[in-house]
N, C-alpha and C positions, 0 to 999 in steps of 0.2 A: 505494499499499500504506500509506505513512503518511498519507494523507486517510481511508484506512480504520478504523486505528487511531485516530486523534482523533476520529472520529467515534465509534464504539464507547466510548470511553473518555467524551467529554462525555455520551453516553447517559446515564451513571451518575452521573459528578459532577458535571453542572449539576444536576440534579433532586433529587441529596441533596444538596447544598450549600441549594440552595430550601426544601427540608425543612425542614434543621439550624438556617438563619437563622428559619423561621415558628416551629418548637415555640419558640424563646427571645422571641419578641413571644407566642403561646399561653401557654407557659408565664409571665410576666409580669402578664398579664391575667390570666389564672386562679388565681397567686396574690398578687394584689392585693386580689381580689372573696374567696379564702379566708383572707387575713388579716384582712381588713375585716370576715367572718362572725364571725371566732375571736374576735379584738376584741370586737367586742359580743354575743356568746354568740346570736348568731342560730343557727338549724338547720334542715337540708336534710331534704327526704324518703326519705333512706336510712340506711344503719346507723351509728351515732353514738355506740358503747360505746368505741369507739376512734379520734377523733376524728384524722383527718391528711390529709396535703396528697392522699392517696393512694383515701382514702376521699370528699373532698371529688368527687373525680376518678370517683366511681362512684356519683353522685347519681342520683334518680329513676328512669328508666326501667332503669338498672343495676341496680337492687336486684331487675328480674323478673330477668335474667341472673344474679345470684349466686345463686337461689334455686334456678333449673337447674341448675349448677355444683355445686351442693353437694347436692342432694333431686332434681331429676329434674322431670319434668311431673307433675300430679294425675291421678288416674283421675276422680275426681270434682271438677265444676267448681262454684265457689265461686257462690252466687246468696244474694238479698234475702230478706226476707220474703217476696216477693209471687212468688219463683220467677224474678226477673229475674238472669242471668249477670252476675258482678260480673268488673272486669280481673284478668286472672291470667297466668300463665306463657304458654299458648297462641298466646296475639299474638308470641309469638318465636320465630325457628327456634334450631334445636339446633346450629349450625357454630359460631359464636363462643363461647358457653362451654362447648361440647364440648372444646375446643383449650384452653382458661383452665382445665378442669378436668383437663387432662393438664399443664398448665405447674404446676399447685398438688401434683398429686402426685408432679413429677419434682423438683421443689423447698421444696417444704411452705410456700410460699408462701399468703398469704390469695387472695382472690377479689381484692380491691381492688386489690393488688401485681399478681397475673396479670395482671390483665382490662386493667392498663395497661401493660404491659412488649406483650403481644400488638396492643392498638387501637395504640400510637405503632409499632411496627417493622410494622404492615399500613400503617399512614399513609406512612412509608417507601415502602414497595413500592406502594403507589397512584401516589406522584407519580412515582416511578422509569415505571411504566408507562404513565402519563398523559402524561409524556414523551415516550416512544417513539411512542403512538397518534399523536400530532401531527405528529410528526417524519415517520412513514408516509405521511398524508395532506397533509402542510402543507410546513415547513420549520422551519429550529431555532428562528430570530428568534419565530416564534409558537409554537413547542413552551414554548419558555424562560418568555412572558409567560403563556402559558395553563396552566403549571403553577406560578407566582408568583399569580396570579389565583385559584386553587386551593386555593393551603396559605395564604396570608396574607387570603382573604375571609373573609366576614362569618360562613361555617361552619366554618372554619380550626381551630377547637380542636376539632372534634369527630373530629379527627383523632389524637387523645389522651385520650380518656376513652374508660370501658369500654361502651362501645357497640361494635353489629356493625358499623358506617357503612364503616370502614375494612379491615375486611374484605373484606365487599362489594366497594368500590371497585377493590378492587387483584385479582378476581377478575373483574369485571364490565368492568374497560379492558382486562385481559390477553385475554378471550372479544372484546372487538373488534379488538384488535392482531390478534388470531390471524385473525380474522375477514378483514380487511384482508390478510393475509398468506396466507388462503386455505389453511389449517391447522384444517380441518373439523372434525377428531377431536380438535382442543384448544378447538375453543369450544364441543364438545359436554361433556367434560370440565370445563371450567370453570365453562358455564355450570349444570352439577350443582351442582357447591360451590356458585357464586353464589346457586341456589335455597336452597339450605342455610343461608344468611345470612341475607337478606332476602329480601320479597315484591319483586317488579318484574322477573322474568328473564323473561316473558310476552313482554317487549316488544324481547329479545333473540332470540325466535322468530320475529319479526315481522319483525328486520333482516335475518334471514336468509332470508326470504321473500323480501324486498327484492331482495336480493344473489343470487339465482337467478332471479331476473323478469329483472333489469340485464342480468348473461350472459347469460341465453338472449336476449336484443336484439342484447347485441354478438357471438354467437354467428352470431345468423340475419344480418345484416349483414354477417357476415365470409365467410358464405355467400353470400352476394350480391354481392359482389366490392367492396363498400364500404369506404373506408378507416374503419380504427380499430376494427375488429371483431376477436374472436380465437375460438380453440378452446375449445368445453366439451364438456368430453368426457365422456358416459354415468356412467363409475366417478364424476367430480366432481360430476354432476346429484344423483346417488345420496346422496352424503358429504353434500352440502348438507342432501337431504331427510332424514335420517336425522340428521342433530346438530339439524335444528329439529325433527323429532318427539321427540327425549331431549329437548331442553329445554322443550318446551310440555310434556313432561309432568311433570319435574322442578318446573316452575315451578305445575304444577296441583296439586302431589303432598302438600303440607303439610294443607290441610281433611281428606283423606282420613285422613292420619294422626290426625289430633283427634279423626275420628268415629270411627273404630277403638278407638281406646286409650278414650275418653270413654263411648263408646255411645252419642252423639249425633250424629244426621246433621248438625246445623248447629254444632255446638262449636265451630269456627274463626269463624264468621261472627257467630255472637252475642258471642264474644270482643271483635271487634274492633267492634260495636257497642257494647258497653259503655263504651269510651270516649268517647263522642258525646255519652251522655247529658246529661253540662255544658256543653254548648253545643248542642246543638238536641233536648235533651229524648229522649226513647225512641222510636225509629224502627223502620222497617222499611226493608230496603236497597233500592232501584232504583235500577239503573248509571246513569250519567249523571247524574244528578239531584244527587250532594253539592254540588258547588262551591254550586248554586243556592238546595239549601237553605241550609246555611251564610250566605250574602250575604243572603236571603230574610228570615232568622230576623232577623237582627243591622240589617240596612240597608234593610230592605222592597224595592218597587221599584226605587229607588235601586242597590241591591247587584247585582240580576238583571242591570241593564243595565252595570255595573261589568264585570261576569265576563264577559259578553259583548266588553266592549272589551279588556278582558285577553288574551281568546282568540284577538279579529282582531289583536292585537300580536303574537300568538308565530306566527298563521300567517302574518305580513306578515314577522317578523324570518327563519321559515324559509326566504322564496323571497328572502329575499338572496345577492347573487352571492356573499359572503363568505362566509355559512354555506353556500350548496352547493357552492362551492368545497371543502369539508372531506368531499365524496364520498356516494354514496349509502349507505354502511354508518352513517357516524356521525350523518350527517341521516337516516336511518332509522329506526336507534336512537331517537336524541332523540326524533323527533316522535311516535314509538310507548310510549315512556314518559313522554312527557307527556299522551300520549292516555290511558295507562292512569290517570296518577295526576286525573285528569278523570271518569275512571267510575267510579273506588271508592273516594277519597279524599277526608274531609272535610276541607278546608282550614284547619290551623289555626298554631299557631306551631311546630307539624314540617313545615311545609312546604319552608321553606330547605334543611332538614335533606334532605329528600326531592328534592327537586332535584339535590343533590348530582352525579347518572349525568349528568347531561346537560353535565358539564365540557368537554368537549373542544370544545363550541362557544363557549367563552372565546376560542379560536383565530381566531375570526372578525375579520373587516375594522372591526367595531364597537366591538369593542376594543382592537384591536393597529395598527391603519393607520399609525398614528407613533407616535412612542414620547412627544411628549406628551400621547397621548391614551392608550396605556398607563399612561404612570405617575400619570395623573389617574386610571383606574379603579383602580389600585391600591392610590393614598391612601386613596380612598373605601371600599372592601373592607377596611383596616386600621380605620378607623374604624367601620364599620360590627359590625365582631369585636366592638371593645370596647364596643360599643352593648347588640350580641348578648348577652355575656358577663354583663352586670349586669342585661338586664332581663329573659333567659332561666331566670336561676337563682333571681332574687328576684318574680319577676312570674308566670311560667310555665315549666315545665322544658322542655328542647329536645326 
């Protein structure tokens, strides 16, 4: 009984202490850049009539969340002189600005303050749930290191800026933990909420399909008298299928909503493609080509080779014993999510941010096999966060 209580206690205190320590580091880094910018009269691409650390933490894409929280979504898409769609709020999903709007109404605070509070609290939740997720598929040592890498790493500062990342991550990690624990109704609920926070939930539907196959195989082995099998009731099969269909529908819903409100069937797609123009010019979308398009545009044939090598390296990593040891649910989601990014996302400075959902893989032996190795990765992560804060805020937004 004492051991159980201690485990439950550490399931909260350990990740929260890691989160708190990491917030000190990230706040110092962000505060240093903010002080430097303010002292030199530099400005950022967001609201600046009342410059403060909160408005600084709401720079760049957060301005779109502010527009949604204060004014909602436009019925008419903004276009240039040639009729091409310009960047607009339809690229951003409604859950984060909706919650921020409620907090603004309850407290009378500005978007900048409310957004900072919501994002930071969700960041704490993401650390707790990530710790518990890894604890469910590995052990406490790996859970501690994975949470530390996540919170202190190159993108750790995003857990406290007015972006939807931390909200999406706490919901997504919660859905994966529910999947590991076979609480399929909770997977569906959290998956739908995550789909309203950020794109990428279709990978969770794939993870449910992988889970169904793995359990079906285990059940058939059990029926054949083979060791390691387990019963798989039809009620459970139905719950997995239902959860997968619900999550898939939620993941596909936003383009339909954008089309219905604006009257343009291509509203969401053209909005997303408007962000590509500065990198590769105006393009028509074709699945599985964006990475090659970006690499070929900037690096020529060498870029194509580089993409192939990166994808081969990712495939090799997914086949490593330490990664496979995390279980089919975590690995199935991670592979599906990376495949999703390769299929639809144009890789640029936002790529490290968009890779945050695969954080459970940080528990693999590649990063945690020895204390020395893990400490080295942690130091590298903190150093990269410092570099990221400087480069992303002064050269290109995260």
